[in-house]
C-alpha positions in Angstrom: -19.5 -21.6 80.4 -15.9 -22.4 79.9 -16.4 -26.2 81.0 -19.7 -26.5 79.1 -17.6 -25.2 75.6 -15.0 -27.9 76.1 -17.4 -30.7 77.1 -18.9 -29.5 73.8 -16.0 -29.3 71.8 -14.9 -33.2 73.6 -18.5 -34.5 72.2 -17.8 -33.4 68.6 -14.3 -34.9 68.3 -16.0 -37.7 69.1 -18.8 -37.9 67.4 -16.5 -36.9 64.5 -14.4 -40.0 65.3 -17.3 -42.2 65.7 -18.4 -41.1 62.3 -15.4 -41.9 60.5 -14.8 -45.3 62.2 -18.5 -46.4 61.1 -17.9 -45.2 57.6 -14.7 -47.1 57.3 -16.4 -50.2 58.7 -19.4 -49.5 56.3 -17.0 -49.2 53.4 -14.1 -51.8 54.5 -16.0 -54.6 56.5 -13.5 -56.9 56.7 -10.5 -56.2 58.4 -6.8 -57.9 59.4 -5.3 -57.2 62.8 -1.3 -56.6 62.6 1.6 -55.0 65.1 4.5 -53.0 64.1 7.3 -52.9 66.5 10.4 -49.9 66.4 13.1 -51.9 67.8 15.4 -49.0 68.8 15.6 -46.1 70.9 15.2 -43.7 68.5 12.2 -42.0 67.2 11.5 -43.0 63.5 9.3 -40.3 61.5 7.9 -41.4 58.1 8.9 -44.9 58.5 8.1 -47.4 55.4 7.0 -50.4 56.0 6.6 -53.0 53.4 3.7 -56.0 53.7 3.8 -58.7 51.6 0.5 -59.5 49.9 1.4 -63.1 49.9 1.5 -63.1 53.5 -1.0 -61.1 53.7 -3.5 -63.2 52.1 -2.2 -66.0 53.9 -4.1 -64.7 57.0 -6.8 -63.3 55.2 -7.4 -65.2 51.8 -10.5 -63.1 50.7 -7.9 -59.9 51.3 -8.7 -57.4 48.3 -5.6 -55.1 47.5 -8.0 -52.8 45.3 -10.5 -51.8 48.3 -8.7 -51.4 51.6 -7.8 -48.6 54.1 -4.8 -49.1 56.8 -6.3 -47.4 60.8 -4.2 -46.7 63.2 -6.8 -46.2 65.7 -8.6 -43.3 64.5 -5.8 -42.1 61.7 -5.7 -43.5 58.6 -2.0 -44.5 57.5 -0.8 -43.9 53.6 -0.5 -46.5 51.6 0.4 -47.6 48.1 0.4 -50.5 46.4 3.8 -51.8 44.5 4.7 -54.2 42.0 8.1 -55.1 43.4 8.8 -57.7 41.1 7.7 -56.4 37.8 5.3 -58.6 36.8 2.7 -56.4 36.4 0.8 -57.4 39.4 0.9 -55.5 42.8 2.6 -57.7 45.4 3.7 -55.6 47.9 1.8 -52.9 50.6 3.6 -49.9 51.3 2.4 -47.5 54.4 4.5 -44.9 55.6 4.1 -44.1 59.4 5.6 -42.4 62.7 6.9 -44.5 65.8 8.1 -43.5 69.2 11.1 -44.9 70.3 11.0 -48.7 70.6 7.0 -48.2 70.0 5.0 -50.8 69.1 1.7 -50.2 67.2 -1.6 -52.1 66.3 -3.3 -51.5 63.1 -6.3 -52.8 61.5 -6.1 -53.3 57.7 -9.5 -53.1 56.8 -10.8 -54.3 53.5 -13.8 -54.9 51.3 -13.7 -58.4 49.7 -15.1 -57.2 46.2 -15.0 -53.9 44.1 -12.9 -51.1 43.7 -12.5 -48.4 46.4 -8.8 -46.9 46.6 -7.9 -44.1 48.8 -6.2 -41.1 47.8 -3.1 -39.6 49.8 -1.0 -36.2 49.8 1.3 -36.7 47.1 5.3 -36.5 48.8 7.0 -38.2 45.9 7.4 -38.3 41.9 9.5 -39.5 39.4 9.4 -38.0 35.7 11.1 -38.0 32.2 10.5 -35.0 29.8 11.2 -34.3 26.6 10.6 -31.8 23.3 8.0 -33.3 20.9 6.9 -31.7 18.0 10.4 -29.9 16.8 13.2 -32.1 14.9 16.9 -32.8 15.2 19.0 -30.9 13.6 22.2 -33.0 13.7 23.1 -33.6 17.6 20.6 -30.8 19.0 16.7 -30.9 19.1 15.2 -27.5 17.7 11.6 -26.7 18.3 9.0 -28.3 20.1 7.8 -28.5 23.5 8.3 -30.5 26.4 5.9 -33.6 27.3 5.9 -36.1 30.1 6.7 -39.7 29.3 6.6 -43.1 31.0 9.8 -44.2 29.0 12.4 -43.5 26.5 14.8 -45.1 24.3 17.2 -42.5 24.2 17.7 -41.6 20.5 21.3 -42.3 18.7 21.5 -38.3 18.2 21.4 -37.6 21.8 24.0 -36.3 23.6 24.9 -33.9 26.5 23.3 -30.4 25.8 20.9 -31.6 23.0 18.0 -29.8 24.4 15.7 -32.6 24.2 15.1 -33.7 27.5 14.2 -31.3 30.2 16.9 -31.2 32.9 18.8 -33.6 30.4 17.8 -36.8 32.5 14.8 -38.4 34.6 13.9 -36.7 38.0 12.9 -38.0 41.2 12.4 -36.4 44.5 10.6 -36.4 48.0 9.0 -33.5 49.9 12.9 -33.5 51.3 15.3 -33.6 48.5 15.2 -34.1 44.6 17.8 -35.8 42.2 18.1 -36.4 38.3 20.6 -38.3 36.3 22.2 -37.5 33.0 20.6 -39.7 30.2 23.4 -39.6 28.3 27.2 -40.9 28.2 27.9 -38.9 31.2 25.2 -41.2 33.5 26.1 -39.0 36.5 23.6 -38.2 39.4 22.5 -34.5 40.5 21.2 -32.9 43.5 18.2 -30.5 43.5 18.0 -28.8 46.8 14.7 -27.9 47.6 13.0 -24.7 49.3 9.4 -26.3 49.8 8.2 -29.8 50.8 5.7 -29.6 47.7 6.7 -31.7 44.7 8.6 -29.2 42.3 9.8 -31.0 39.5 7.4 -30.4 37.0 8.3 -26.7 36.8 12.1 -27.2 37.2 13.6 -26.4 33.5 10.2 -25.3 32.1 11.2 -21.4 32.0 15.1 -21.9 30.0 16.8 -25.2 29.6 19.2 -24.9 32.4 17.9 -22.0 34.3 17.8 -24.5 37.8 21.5 -23.3 38.2 20.0 -20.3 39.5 18.3 -19.9 42.9 13.9 -20.1 42.1 11.1 -20.3 44.5 11.5 -23.7 44.8 15.2 -24.3 45.2 18.1 -24.9 42.8 20.5 -27.4 41.4 23.1 -27.5 44.2 26.0 -29.9 43.0 28.7 -29.4 40.7 29.2 -32.7 39.0 31.9 -32.2 36.1 33.8 -35.3 35.4 32.9 -36.5 38.7 30.8 -39.7 40.5 28.7 -36.5 41.5 26.8 -38.6 44.1 25.8 -42.0 44.0 26.8 -42.8 40.2 27.4 -46.3 38.8 31.0 -47.1 37.7 33.6 -49.6 37.3 37.3 -49.0 39.0 39.5 -50.2 36.5 42.5 -49.5 39.2 43.4 -46.3 38.7 40.0 -44.3 38.3 36.3 -44.6 38.1 35.0 -45.4 34.9 31.1 -44.1 34.4 28.8 -45.8 32.4 29.6 -44.2 29.2 30.0 -46.3 26.0 26.7 -48.2 26.0 24.8 -50.0 22.6 21.3 -48.1 23.8 19.7 -47.0 26.5 16.3 -47.6 28.0 14.7 -45.6 30.9 10.9 -46.0 32.4 9.1 -44.0 35.1 8.2 -47.4 37.0 6.3 -45.6 39.6 5.4 -42.2 40.7 3.1 -42.3 43.5 2.0 -40.4 46.8 4.9 -42.1 49.2 7.1 -44.2 46.7 8.3 -43.6 43.3 11.2 -45.2 41.1 13.1 -45.2 37.8 14.1 -48.3 35.9 17.2 -47.7 33.5 18.8 -50.5 31.2 22.0 -49.8 29.8 22.6 -52.5 26.8 25.8 -53.4 26.2 27.6 -51.4 28.9 31.3 -51.5 26.6 34.4 -52.1 29.3 36.9 -52.8 26.8 37.6 -56.3 27.1 34.1 -56.6 29.2 30.6 -55.6 28.7 27.2 -56.2 30.3 23.7 -55.5 30.1 23.2 -52.8 33.4 19.8 -52.6 35.1 19.1 -49.7 37.5 16.2 -49.5 39.8 16.1 -46.2 41.6 13.6 -45.5 44.1 12.9 -42.9 46.9 10.2 -42.7 49.6 8.0 -39.9 51.3 9.8 -38.1 54.1 13.2 -39.2 52.8 16.4 -38.1 51.5 17.8 -41.6 50.8 17.8 -42.8 47.1 18.1 -46.7 46.9 20.1 -47.8 44.0 19.5 -51.7 43.1 21.9 -53.0 40.2 21.5 -56.1 38.2 24.0 -57.6 35.2 23.7 -60.2 32.7 27.7 -60.9 33.1 30.2 -60.8 35.7 32.2 -57.8 36.9 35.1 -58.2 39.5 33.8 -54.8 40.7 31.0 -52.0 40.7 31.8 -48.6 42.6 30.2 -45.5 43.4 31.1 -42.1 45.0 31.2 -38.8 45.6 32.2 -35.6 44.0 35.5 -34.2 45.8 35.3 -30.5 46.7 37.7 -28.2 48.1 36.7 -27.4 52.2 34.7 -30.3 52.7 35.3 -32.8 55.4 35.5 -36.6 55.1 33.4 -38.3 58.0 34.4 -41.8 59.0 31.7 -44.7 58.7 31.1 -47.1 61.6 32.9 -50.2 62.6 30.4 -52.3 63.5 26.5 -53.0 62.2 25.9 -54.4 58.4 25.7 -50.9 56.8 28.1 -47.8 56.7 28.9 -45.0 55.1 31.3 -42.9 52.8 30.6 -39.1 53.5 31.4 -35.8 53.3 30.2 -32.3 54.8 31.1 -28.3 54.0 30.3 -25.3 51.8 30.6 -27.7 48.7 26.8 -26.4 47.3 26.5 -24.4 43.9 24.8 -21.7 46.3 27.7 -22.0 48.6 25.9 -23.2 51.3 26.6 -26.2 54.2 25.9 -29.5 52.2 25.9 -33.3 53.2 26.2 -35.9 51.3 27.0 -39.7 51.5 26.6 -43.2 50.1 25.5 -46.0 52.4 26.6 -49.3 51.7 27.1 -52.8 53.2 30.3 -53.1 54.7 30.4 -56.8 53.6 30.5 -55.4 50.0 33.4 -53.0 50.8 36.3 -54.1 48.8 38.4 -50.6 48.8 38.0 -46.8 49.7 39.9 -45.1 47.4 39.8 -42.0 45.4 40.6 -40.6 41.8 41.1 -37.2 40.5 37.3 -36.1 40.7 36.1 -38.6 43.3 35.8 -40.0 46.5 34.9 -43.6 45.7 34.1 -46.9 47.1 34.7 -50.3 45.3 32.0 -52.6 45.8 31.9 -56.6 45.4 28.5 -57.3 43.3 26.7 -60.6 44.4 25.0 -62.7 42.4 25.7 -60.1 39.3 23.6 -57.3 41.6 24.4 -54.5 44.1 22.3 -52.9 46.5 23.3 -49.1 48.0 21.8 -45.8 48.9 22.6 -42.0 48.5 21.6 -38.9 50.3 21.9 -35.3 50.4 21.3 -33.0 53.2 21.2 -29.1 52.5 21.2 -26.6 55.3 18.3 -24.4 53.4 15.3 -27.4 52.9 12.9 -26.4 55.2 14.0 -28.0 58.7 17.4 -28.4 56.9 20.7 -29.6 59.1 23.0 -26.6 59.3 26.1 -28.2 60.7 28.2 -31.0 60.6 27.4 -32.6 64.4 23.6 -33.0 63.1 24.4 -34.2 59.4 26.7 -37.1 61.4 23.4 -37.7 63.7 21.5 -38.2 60.8 23.7 -40.6 59.2 23.8 -42.6 62.3 20.0 -42.7 62.2 19.9 -43.5 58.7 22.2 -46.6 59.0 20.2 -47.3 62.1 17.3 -47.6 60.1 18.7 -50.1 57.8 20.3 -52.4 60.5 17.4 -52.6 62.5 14.3 -52.6 60.2 10.7 -52.4 61.8 9.3 -55.7 62.5 5.9 -57.0 61.4 3.9 -59.3 63.2 0.3 -60.4 61.4 
């Protein structure tokens, strides 16, 4: 009896699999075979891979990105189109999948040559910007109105810190691991939202009181005291004695450029960042991916500055964690009871060793001074809170996670089309 039941169950599974495959082949009759390879001896959950549309179309000229599905055997792999160069046209297919150590996986990128048939996937990232509308300015305060999400904002000249105008005071972005925000005002510092759930939460933050997120809630809370520091990964200039955040500008324009299931991003342009004898237009592109604690920060300027810097808030009772001396990427990192809830929290900046000009500090921050290249700079920052689901609870666990994170950057997944 038991064998008959198991056999029937196996047949049912095979029938379902066959039905799924038949459906995919019918809806997406053409395909391109490809292989992805994890070159390291470590497992890679939620690895993000970028497939160039130019290269895909070179192999399959009839490829239609508006009707596609990526399959690993009988499993569907979440994908998302991305306009990486900002010209209004998608140029990258992002895919999120899991790898075993040194595993090579074979996939089929199936497509229909015409039509529109876009698949939907569980949301594991988002970005948002929310302002009050329906009220009015009274001096530097905005009174009345209700919060409304917008895709972009040129910051009004009246706006400053605690104007009660922008929900949680700036743009926010999150993955299923962690959330972040930065103050869209003269402070221009980045903060952390620790999460107690993998679900998306930003849409609820600050809805029940302007700064209610400083207190524990069912979703989590603001877990970092930023003050006058660099918080985590904030943009600054090193004047030889201290880090100067992006405080004085002619104007600021911020936009949610993408809010998708596996990738979300925010672009902010600071016009006329004034540093006394120097001035530049600075563009920041922040992004986060599914299953990751890491935010990528890409900076571009229209003038030459001798340096840019970033860093971490200095908190009592924390330990510095020395970064690796080999490989392309290293870190500036601290661990300890440094959350606002007095929990263990690890924070880090990941940057290219070749960009490092100086490791230093000022009264408020641990600082890494970096050398821009071609008026640009690229680095990451991350936060790991012990109370997140499956959180890192001790220093050694955080050190291991940092090594895994830089290994992903040093040895990316290989793509074979």
